[in-house]
N, C-alpha and C positions, 0 to 999 in steps of 0.2 A: 295192983295191977289190973286194970281190967282185962278181960279174955277177949275184947272186942277187937277185932281185926280193923287197921287202917284202911278206909277206904276212899278214893278220890271222889267217888259218888257222894258220899255224905258232906262232901263241900258245897254241894249244890241244893241240898236240902234245907227247906226253910226252917230256921233258927228264929234265935231272938237275934235284935240285931248286933249286940256286942259280940255273941259269938260268932255271927257272922264275917265282921270286919274284923276278928281276931283271926279267924280260918282263912281269911282272904291273903291277911299279912304274912303268915305262916307258909302258904302255897306259893305266893311269889316269890319269897327266899328261896324256895326249894327248887322251882324253876330257873330261877336266876342262878342258882348253883349248878344246878344241871347243865345250863349253857355255857357257863365259864369252864365247866368241865370239858365238855365237848369241845369248845372254841380251843382251850388248852390242848386239849388232845390232838385236834386237826392242825394247829399251828405248830405242834410237835411233830406230826405226820409230815408238813409240808417242808418243815426245816430239815427233817431227817431225811426226804426223799429229795429236797434241793440240795442239801450237804453230799449226799451219796453222788448226785448228778455232778454237782460241781467237782467233786472229787475225781469222779470218772472222766469228765472233760479236763481237768488238770493234766490226768494221767495221760490224755491223749496227745496232748500238746509240750509236754514236759521237755520234748527233745528240740522243738522249733527254737532257734535263736531268736533273740528279740531283735526286729530289724529297725533300722532307724530311717530317716527322712531320703537322705543319699541314697542308699542302699535301695530303697522300694522304688525310688524315681528310676534307676539305673535297669531294674528289672523291669518295671512297668513299659518303659520306652526301649527296651532292650529286643525290637521284634524285627526280622528280614526285612529288608526295604530292597527293592530292586535298583540296579545301578543302571546308570545313562552313559550311552556314548556320544560324545558331540564331536563333529567336524572343527575345523578351525573356524574362529570367532563366534564362538558359542551357538552353532547352528546345530540342532538336534539331530543325530543319525538315527538312534534307536535305543534298545534296552538290551540289557544281558540276560538271557534267559537264565531261570533259574526253577527250581522246583515249585515256588511259589510267588506268585506275582503281586507286588503290593506297591502301592503310591500314597504315602501318608498324604494327609490333608488335613489342616487345621479348621475345629469346629464351624468357625464363620465361612467356611468352603464347602461346606455341607447343607443340601438341601433340608429346610426345617422339615418337610414332608417328610422324610427317610427319619430323620430324629423323632418326631411325633410317633412316626410307624414302630419304631424300634422300642420307644418306652412304652407305647399302646400294647406291645406283644410282648414284651422281655420282662418288664419291670414296671408297672403300672405306678408305684409307689415309689419310684426312684429318688424325687427329689424331695422325700419326705424321710424315710428310713435312713439308719447310721451303719448301713452297710450289708443288714439283714433284716428281713421280716420274719419275725417269732411266727406269727400265724402260718405263713407260709411252710416255715421251717417242720412247726407241729405236723401240719398236714402232711409232708414228704414224709416226716418220720412215721405217722401211723400207716400211711400206704406202704411204706417198707417194711415196717413189721406185719401188718395185715397182708402183706403179699397181694395187695390189689393190682388189678389188671390194668388200672388207669393212673399212671405216673406223672402227676401235673408238673413235679419239680419244684424247688424252693429257692432256685439262685437267682440272686440278684445281678443287675450289670457289673456290681463291684466284684461279685464272687467269681462272676464268669471271666472276668478280667485276671483275677487271681489266679484261677485255673488255668487259662491260657499261657500266662506270662512267668507265672513263678511255680507252680505246683504241676505235677503230672497229671494226667487223664486217669489216674488209679480210681478204683471205686472201694473207697474205705471208708471207716468210721475216722480211723487217724487223718485221713487226706481231708474228710469234710470238716474236721474240728479245727483242723490249721486252715482250712480255707474259711471260716468263720472268724477265726481269730483275725487272719490278715485281712480280711476285710473289712472290718471293725477298725482296725489299726490306719488302711489306707485312707477310710473317710476323715481319719483325723489328721493326715497329712496333705489331703488334696482336696481341691474344689470340686463341685458337682460337674461342672462342665469339663475339666481337665479328665475326670475319669471317664467321662462319655466320649469325648475325642477319642482318649486312649483305646477305649472299646471299639469304636467306629473304625480304627484303622488296623486293628487285629482280628477282628472277626472273619473266619473263612465264610465265602459266597460261592464256592463250587468251583466251576469252570468256566472260563472265556470263549469266545467265537474261534480262537485259536487252539482250542482245548487244553490251555494252560489252567493249572489251578491258580485262582486269584483269593485274594483275602483283602479288606480294607474296603471303605465305601466309594473310593474314587476308581480302585480297579474293577469294582463291580458295574460302577455305572458306563466305565468306558467299555469293559469287556462284554457287557450282556446287551447294552442298549446303545453305545456309540457315544454318549452325551459326557460332560462333566458331573462330577458329585453335586454341584450346586445347581444342576439342570434339571433334575429328576421330577417328574412331575407324579401326582399323587398314587396312580396305579403302579408306575415305575418303582417307585420307593415301598410299595404295599408288598410288590413281588420280591424286591432285594430284602425286604426287612423280615421276609416270611423264611429266606432260605436257611439261616443257621441252624435251623432246626434239625434239616437234613440237606447239607449243602451238595452232596451229589446224588440224592434221590429228586430233589427238586429242581436242580439246574436243568436247562434244556438245552445243554450242548453236551455232546460227546467227548471221548478224549481226543478225538481227532479234530475237533472243533465242527461238526456238523449237527444239525439241529436234530433231537431225537424224533423218531418216526412217530410217537404216540404222543408227542408234545402239542398238545390241543387243548380247547376249554374244558376238557375232563381230567386233565393230567395233573397230579397231586400237588405240583408247584405252583399251578393256577388257581385251585382248590386252595391251596395255603393263603395265595393272595388274597381271596375273598374274605378268607377268615381273619387276615391281619385289616382288612378295610372294616369289617363288623365292629373289630375290638377298636379302632380308630373312631367309627361313629358313637359307640357305645359310650369311649371315654372323652366325646367330644372336642375330636381334633378335626373332624370333616361334618358337615353339614348331612341333614337326610337326603337332600337333592343331590349331593357329592356321593352319597353312599350309592344311591340308585342309579347314579351316572356312570360308574367306575365298577359296580358289581360285575357286569358282564362286559369289561373293556377287554377288546382284541390285543392282549398284551403278546401276542405271538407276531404281528405285523410290526411291532417296535424292535425285535432283535436285530441285532446288527448281524452284518456280514463277517467272514474272515477278513482281517486286515493283513496285507504284506508288511511283516516287520524287517528291520536289517539284516537279519539272517536270510531274507529273501532276496532283498534290494541290493544289499552291500556285502555279501556272505566274506569274500576275501578281506575287505575291510574289518568286519568284524572280527574274524579269527585271528587275523594278525595282531590287530590291537590286543585282544585277549591274551594270547600267548606272551605277549611283552609285558604286560598288565601283571599277568601270574608271575613273571618272572622278577619282576619289582615287588611285589606283594611279599612273596616267599624270602627275598633278603630282607626286606623289611622285619618279617617274623623270625628269621634266624637273628638278625642282629638284637631285635628286642629280646631274645632268650640268649643274648651272648654265646651264640654257637659259632664256632670259626670251623668250617669245613676244614682247611688246611691241616687242622691238627687232628683229624680223623684219617689215619693211615690205613684202615682197611676199605678196601675199595667197597666192596659189598655194603659194609655199615652206612659208608659216605652215603651210597645211592638210597639207600632206605630213608636217612634223615632227608635228604632230599626230596623223596618223594613222599614223605609226611607231611612235611611244610609246605609243598606245593598243594596238596589236598587241601591243606588248612587254607591256603590263600585262593585256593578256587571257592572253597565255600565263603569265605569273606567276600570275596569278589561279588558273589551271585547274590548274596544277601545282605551285603553291607551299605546299600544306598550310597555308591560311590558315583561321582560325578567324572567322569573320565574324559578329559578334552584331548584332541589329537590336532597333528599338524596338518590334516588332508584338507585342503580345500575343495569344497564340495563340486563347485563348477567347472572346474579343471579336471576332477577327477570324473566327473558322468561325462565331460566332453570328450575325454581320453576313451572313454569306453566307447564310446559312440563311434570313434574312429575306427576301433578294433571291428566294432560290428558290420561295419561298412566297407573295410578293406579290401577291394578285389585283387589282391598280389600274392595271398597266400598260396601255398602249395597244397594242393588235392591230397586229399586222405590217402594213406599208403596201407594196403593189405599186408598184413604182419603173419607170417605162420610161424606155430609156437607149438610146444610140447606140453603137455597138461601130467605131469607126473603122479598126481594124485588120483586123475582119474585113467589114466594111462591111454591119453588119445590125442591125437593131432588136433589143433584149435587154430583157427585163425579169427583175427579180429582187426578192425580198421585204426589206424593210427593218426591221430589229428595233430597237422603242423601247430606247434604252439610258439608264442611267443613271452617274453617280460620286459617292462621296462620300468625306468626310476626316475622321478626328478628331485632333484636336491637342490635346496637354497645352500649357494656355497659358505656365505658366512656365518651362517647359524647351524648347517646340518639338518635343518628341516627338511623331512622328505614330504614334500607338497603334492604328490602324487602318483601312483605306481598302476601299471598293468599288470596283473597277476596271471594271466593266461586268458583262453579263448573261451573255455567252458564255465559258465557262471555259477554252475552247480558245483563244481570240485573246489573242495578244501585247499588243495595245495594250491602253493603260490610259485609261479615261475618267477616273480622277482625276487623274493625273499629266502625261498626255502631250497631252491633248485640248486645245486653246483654244477656248473657245467665249465668245460675249457675255455679259457679267454682268447685262444688263438694268439693273434699279432696284436692284440690291444695290450700284451704283456710288454712288448718291446720297449715303449717310452718308459716303463718303470727301472728296467735295467739298464737303459742309456742313462737316465737321470742318476741312477747309481754312481755309474762309471763317471759322469760328470762331475758328480760330487767330490770323488776321488781324486779327479784330475787326470784320469786315464784317457779319456777322450773329450773333446768340446765339438760345438756343430761342425766346423771347419776342417776337424781331422780327417784322413783319408784312411779309408777301409777297403781291401781289396774284395768285390764281389767275384768271386773264383771258387772252381773247385774246392771245397774243404772236408775235411775228415776231423772231427773231434777226438783231441788226445788220447782219451782213455775209452770209452766206450765205442770208440771208432765209428759213430754215426756219420753216415754220407751225407752231408747237410746240402740239398738243393734249393732254389726257388721254385716258386710255385709253376712256373711257366718253363721250368728247367733249364733256361738262358741265364747268362751273368752279364751284368753289367761293367765290370773292369772295377776300376779304380773311382771309387766314388766316395763322397764326404758322408759323414754320418748324417748331416741334414738330409741328404739326397737317399739315403739308406732307409732313413724313417719316412721319408715322405712318399716312397715309391714299395716301401713293406718289403725289402728285401731281405730274407733270412739269413743270408750266408754272413754278411758283415755283423749283424745282431748277435748270432751264436759266437763268431769268431772272437768278437772284442769282448763279450761276457766270460767266454774261456779265458783270455788274457788277463782278465781283472782277478780281484781276490773275490770267489764266489761267497765267502764267509760275511764280507762286508756288505755284498749285496744282498744276502739274505737278511741281514740287520734291517735294513731300509725296506724289505718287503714285508718283514713281521710288523715292524713301525708303521705302515700305511695299512694294518688289516687285511694284506693279501693272501699271507701264508701263516702257519703256526711255526711253534718254535722247531716242531720235529718235522717240519717239513724237507724232504731229500731234494738238496740241491742240483737235479741232473744237468746232464750238459747242454742238453737242448731247451732249457727252461725257457728262454725268450721267446719260444715258439708257442706258447701257450701251453704248457703241459698241467699246470696247475688248475685246478677247479674251484671258482669263486661263483658266488652271488651276484646276481645283478645290482643289488644293493652295494655290496661291498667294492665291487669293479667300479662303479658309477662313483662313489664317494672316494675314493683313492684319486680317480681323476679330479676331482674338487679340490683334492691336497694342492695340485698344482696351480689351480685357480686361487687358492690361500695362500699364495707365497711361500708355498713348502708347508704349511701346517694343516696336521691333523686334527678333526674333529669328528666324533661321533655321529654317524647318521642315527636320527631319532625320529619316531612317530606319536611318542606320549608326551604331551607338553607338560600335562599333570594331573594330580588325581585329587580330587577334593572329597572329603567325606560328606555325610547327609547335612551336616550342618555348616558347609563351607569351609571347614579346616583343612587344611593343606595337607594331605596325606603323602605326596610325592610332587617334585618339582624339577623338570631337568636342569641340568646345570651344564652348560656346553664347556667343557674341559677341550685344550689344545695342547698338542706338542709338536717340537718339529721334526719333521722328516728329512726335508731338503733345505739348503740355504735357500733366500729369497731369489739368488741369482740363479741358482739350478732350476727352480721353478720355472722362472722367466724364461730362459733360454729352451725349455722343454714345450712350454707353451708356443713359444715363437717356432719350433721346428714344425709343432702339430699344426701350425697356421697354414704351412705350406701342403698339409696332407689333402687340404679343401682349396687349393690352387691349380689352375690349368697347368699343362706343362709337366704332368707326372704324378701330380696327387691322387692318390686312389678314392679320395672322396670329393673330386674336383666337380662332380655334377651336383652336389647337393645344396651348394649356396643359392642355385637356381630354382629351386623347390620352394626355398621359403618366402614367407609374406613380409619378411622384414629383414634389414641387414644389420649383421652384428660382429664383433670382434671374435669369430668363433675358430676354435682349436678342436680338434677331435681325432681320432684313429679309428680307422676298419680293424677288422680281425676275423679271421677264419683258421677253423680247427684242422684238425688231421682230418681226412677222408669227408671234409666238408659237413661235419656233423652241426657245427655251431657257426653261424654270423653275427656279428656284432658292429654297431657304431656306438662310440661314446664320445660324447662333444662336450666341452664346455665353453661361457663366455663370462665375463666378470662377473656375473648374478647367479647363474645356474649351472649345473652339470646334469645331462641326461643321457642315459645308457639304452639301449634297444638291443634284446637277443632273440635271434630265429633259432628254432631246431625242434627236435621231435622229443619227446617223452623218454620215448624207448631208444635214444641213442643213434636214431636212422639219420643214414647221410641225407641231406637235402637234394632234392632230384635232379638238379640243374646244375651245370657247372659255370664257370666264369664268362663265358661270352655269352653274347646276346645274339639268339637265332630268330630270325624274322620277327623282330621287334618284341621277343619275350625278354624281358628284364633278367640279369642275374640275379642271384642270390643277396648279393651285395648290394646291387641297385634296389632290391626290395626292401631291404632293411634299413637302407637310407631313405627311402621313401618313407616307411614308417615312422623313423625318426622325424622328418619333416612334418608330416602332418600332425604329430603329436605335439611337436614345438607348435606349428601354425594354431591351432585350437588353443593352446595354452596362452598365446601371444594374444589371441583377438579377446580373451577373456581379461587377463591380466598385463598388458604391454610392459609396464614398467618392471614386471618381474623378469619377463624374458628379453627385454632388452634395454638396460637403463641408459642407453647412448654412450658409455663409458667405455674405454679401449683398456686392456691388460697394461697396466704402466711398468715401465721398465726401471728397474731399481739402479740405486748405485751401486759401483762396483762391477758394472757391465760395459766393455770396450769393444770398439770395434776395431778389427786390426788384422792387417794384411798378412796372408801366409802362402807358403809356397803348395801349389795344388797338389802335388805329388806325394807330399809329406806332412803337411799340415804346421812345420815349422817355420821359422822366420825365412822371408826370400833371400835367396842367395843371387848373386849375379847373372847366374848361368838360369835361374829360374825366372827371372825377369826377361831375360834375352829370349828364353824359350816361349815367353806369355804366357806362363802358367800361375801367376800371382791371382789369387782370389782374397777376398774380403768377407770375414764373417764375424759373429758376434762371439766374446770370450768372455768366461767369468775374469775379473782382472788378475782374482789371485792363480790361474792356472794358463796365463798368457803364455806362450812359447817363448823360450829364452835361446835355445840353441839354434842354429842356423842350419838351414837345408845343406846337407854334403850328399844328397841322394844323385846328384846329377854330373855328369862327366862331358867335355866337348868332344865332340867326334865329327867325322867326316861319314856320310851315309848317302846310301842310293836305295831305289826302291825297287823293290823285286816281288812281281805279282802285284798284289794290293798292300802289302806292308813294306814298312822301311826296316832298312838293315844298314849294320856297319859296313862300310865299304871294305872291300880287301886291299892289302898290300898291293896287290897289281892293278886293281881297279884305276883306269886312268883319272887322273884330279878333275879334266875337264866334265865328266860325268858324274862327281859328287857333288854333294850340298853341305855346307856346313851344319850341325846342329848340336842337338844335346841327346843326351843319352843317359836313361837310368841305370845306375849299377846295378850289377848282376846281383850281388851278395844283399841289395836293399831290402829286397822282398823276399819273405821265406815261403812263399807257396810256390807249388809246382807248375808246369806247363808254360806254354808260350807266353809270356808277358804281352807281346804285340797284340795277343787277342783281346786284353783287358784293357788298353790304353784308348780312352774316347778319341772317337773320330775328329775333333776339333782339335786335338793335340797333334796336329800335324808336323810339329817340330821336334817332337818327342820320339826318339828313337830307342829301343831296347837294345840291350848291350847283347847282341846276336848278331854275327857275321852273315852275310849275305851267301843263301845258296847258289852254288854253283853246279850246272850240270853236267860240266866236264867235256862239253863240245863246242866246237867252231859254229858260231851262227852260219845259217844256209845263208845264200846270196838273197839280197833283198829284191822281191821281185815286183813289189807294189808301187815302184815309182812311176810317176806321171808329171804332166805339165798342166798347168792352169794358167793361161794370160803370161805373166812374167814372172811365175813362181813355179817352183818344184815341190811336188807333194808326195807323201807316202804314209801307208798305215804301220801301226805297231808290230814289230817282229812277232811271230808267234813263239819265239823261245821267251819263257818268262824272265830269263835271267839277264836279258839284254837291257842295257842301260842307257845306251845313248846312239847316236848315229853320227857320220862323219860325211859333209859332202864333198864332192868335189868336183872342179870345172876346168873345162879347157874349151879354147876358142873354135877347137876343130874335134871332128869325131873321133879321129885317129891321132891327135895331139896329146901332148903331155899333160895329165890331169894332175891339179892342184888342190890340197886341201883349202876350202874359203870358210868352212863352219864347221862347229860341232853343234849337235842339237840334243840337249839331256832328256831325260826320260819325264821329265813334268813340263817341258817346253812344248810349244806347237810344233807338229812333223811338216814343216815347209820351211822353204828358202827361196827370198826373192832376191835377183841378182842379175846382171847384166845378160845381155844375148851370148848365147854358147850352148857348149855340152855339158851335160851334170850326171855324176855318179854317186849314189849314196848308199854306204855301207852300214852294217849294223855290229855294234862293240857290246860284247858281255862284261858281266861283273868281271871276269879274269881277267880282262883285256885283249879277249881274241876278237879279231876282227874278220866280219866275213868277206868272201871274195867279191868282186866287184860285176856288177851287172853291165847291161847294155845301156849306154847314154842315153840321154833324153835330150831332145832339143828345144831350147828355148829362144825365140826371137828368131834373126834371121842367121845366126850363126857364121861358119866359115866355111872352107873349102875342105870338102869331104878326105883330102889326100895331105892337108895341110900337116908338114912334119914338125914345124917350129915349136918348140916348147914356150908354152906362155908363163911357165913359173919354173924357178929353177930347181924345185925339189921336184926331181923327175921322180923318185920313188914315192912320193905321197901322190903322185899323179898317174902313175903307172897302173894299170888294170890286171889284176892277180887273177892268174887263168889256170890256178893248179887243179881247180875243181875237175873233175871228169864227168860229175852228175849232170844230169838232165834239168833243164828249167823250162817252164812253161812261159810260153809267149802267147798273149790274147793279140797280136798281128799276125801272127802266123804260126805254125807248128813247127818249125825247125829247131834243131838243137845246135848251140853256138858256142860251146866250150870245149876245150880238150881236142880228142881225136873224134869227137861225133861231128854232126852236121851243123852248122851256124847256120843260122837264118838272120836276115838282116831285116832293112825295112823292107828289100825287093823281095823278089822269088827265088832269089839266086843262092846258090850253095856255094858255102866256102869251108875248104878243110885246110887248116894248118896244124902243124906238127912242132912249131917252135913258139918261143915267147917274144914280146916285144909288139911292136907294130909292122903289120903286114902291108908292104906297099904292092904285093901282087896282086892278082885277080881275085884271089880268095875274098873279097869284103863283102860281096853279096849286094851291092849298092844298085846293081842294074836291074832291068827285068829278065837277062839271061842266065844261064849259068856260067859261072867262072871259077877255075880250078886254081889255086896258088899254093906258093910252101909258108905262106905268112901265116898270121893268126886269123882264124875264122870270128871275126866278132858281130855279134847280132845286137840290134837294139831292140831291149825287151822291154816292152810296156805291160806285159801281163801282172795282173793283180793276185800273188799266190796267196794273200792274206784276205780275201773277199770274206771268205768263212768266219775268218778271226774277228772282223770288223763288225760282222752281225753279234759275234758271242761277246764282244766288248762292249757295244750298245746295249745289250740285254744285261748286263753283268750290273750295270748301275741301277736301272729301275727295279730288276730283280731284288737287290739289297736293299733298296727303299722298302720295297714290298714286304720283306721280310723283318725288315726294322719296324716296320709300322705297324705290321702284326705282332712282333714280339711287345711293341707298347702297349697296343690294344689291348693283349693278354694279361700283360702285366697290370693294366689299369683295370681290367675287369677281375682280375684277381680278388679285388675288392669293390670293384664299383658297381 
């Protein structure tokens, strides 16, 4: 072995050729072997590092489940989507506010400029990669490990979609590894355009001009520039595409929707727009000319302004609809989870469950992309709100003084008079329109949320229940007389503190009389009545049935009260009123659809009888809403009822025709009394007239928009089972002969099942007289010549106290109460008002009320024998026409006592003044009774004529007589001189002792009429 060491330099020394070739061959083998060694070592290193990396990657994603297509599809498209509310007929009202506003659009509905801008800015290799870009990942990884100040990011659009829709925003290697895995898997399942479309619908874009957070291309286009997503121009698209890097830093709007003060050409958002334009140019999406043109584009000028949404324009509809939808979605979620609230006994637990599911429902509504379709007619709704804005009969604001306990101080505030109205389609129960109050900014809804006393609008419901059981029918009689309830001892009065006496149920409802309503209610079965009211959704099962319930002690919403009246119009069938027609999911699937379920409350016969009575409320002649039809622009078969609560805190009118029912309420939120009473002073309308005027104006504008809705031209149809029946007006039973004789037979409609079968027995035949202004039974001693045959009400027939004569209608002049005529116990004074007129003798009524008739006596001579020629009853003319002669008239009272005879009066030529011949065989009846020693006034002279006094005749002579009979002496005073005799001193007295009484009687009748008119007006104005 040589000691010479190997040297690479020797390989390049000149040797012999053979040696050189041999050496090169050996050297090549060595180099190749070294290369192989290094290559193997390199590959081994790569495999080692790769294996370690792969193992590490696998450890990061080992807990991630393998997702299939359907699962990933559900996750990717499970983004919050703004829900929309619609008026009837698919007219859009507005959107449901949520934490994030989003309006998904398909890719072909989005501007190509925006698509290009997003790809150029966020993922330039989008159409080339398989979910990830390794180079970008390596760069991002290096920057992460090197803690570089510049972080360019390595996420593709696919990765960003995964991050937003499936994973959280957590920054960790685990999450990043899962993101890479899912991005690559997503690319295997979905087309590029599907991924791009999903991304453009979920990416956040800051705020809109209303200050709401927005996501998705459509919301960004509308909310920032006021255009559709497919209408964006190049600079607008570039601005929007730049927002995702810093949505709230680059957005031009504040949280209240105002443009930021520093938003100008130097704002970061605008600079970002120029960056996007630059990338679009470099990647060939825009030309150099376009880039130069739009680089300094004034994007500020393109910003849209705040837009009023449905919360601004239709707050009461929006909140009302959402309340109803929340309830329905809550019920849906509970049902899906098979939760039965009735099985949860603990009240607190049940409330917690309801609240939990209601919160879930709210989130689902806000982000579920629902399409909520309502029944509200936009045109009618808008028109009715305008009526309210322009109505000039609201009462002024009232100043309320109150005490603030928290701050320990007295406070004052103004209370506005409010209203609520509800328009419902009878057949379906659809709420066509409503007025929720006068203050548009107040969420509280006076049509659906307020519970107020319904006043007299409750009366038809209690009468209907009583008719259903047969306790009453429209023609039955009920006393409108003082009444005290049997248990609670309420002293029931009418609004005007007057009573109408015996009236029919129909009349009681027409005039809105309180006493008959309460009286009949307490005579009925209150538990049965309660069942009808519960079934008609007016009260709850635990409602207390107080004795004055028909007067409206229950508190009910305008919606429920109006819909209860619609039950009458539906032939007695109840249907829920509703405002939400259906709820559709984002893909059109039906989430909820209203189903009209009905139940029978009243028979169709009772429903029609109630409607027929309510028609009379709008009729002249006593109807409390008689003025309303003249206010309408259309004629309709209208039935309705007025209502006023205690203290005039609430005023109502609810009316129905065959198509619709509408109710209107007036009042104050603070339960204050309306400041005007029932009367109208100086042309100022009463509260009832005001509420009726509002009802008419709301109806008129609805009719103008939809005439067929408000008046179909049809009438309420009388069903079978209704008969028209004669009844006795005093009892409501079948007429007796006495009832017919008294002329008290009336005719009304009856349910054939409840036609009376008993014959009236309330009457008896009597002889009667009139004392004062009232009829009474004649006494046994009353001369028959002064009585009339009549019919009387038996005393035991009516169970109310007081004088029944006060409650018998004036036109029942032959009906006599079962009460004897009053007697003052004194003989009537001499009638002094006798005079002559031509061939007639006339006189005025006697001043004593118990005088029931007059007797007329005649003699051919002044001093002759006088015989009775006529009896004149209290109801006949106070005059007698006969032959020439002398006449005397006496008064007879109810006990049969006759007054003394006055001086004769002469008719015609007469006979001799001293003629002693008797003209009549009845000397007693023709004699003149001079027992009385009193003084009678004489308008011919001032003398005294009876007894021991001085008698003045037609002359100026004085005659004194101490005896009885006809005086033949000189004491007759018929001459001009003085004569004294022992006979009777008879004077011819023409004085009118009752002149003053004549005036009183003349005044009585018009005064009564005035009172009647006033009462009627007051009664009308109770509701008018």
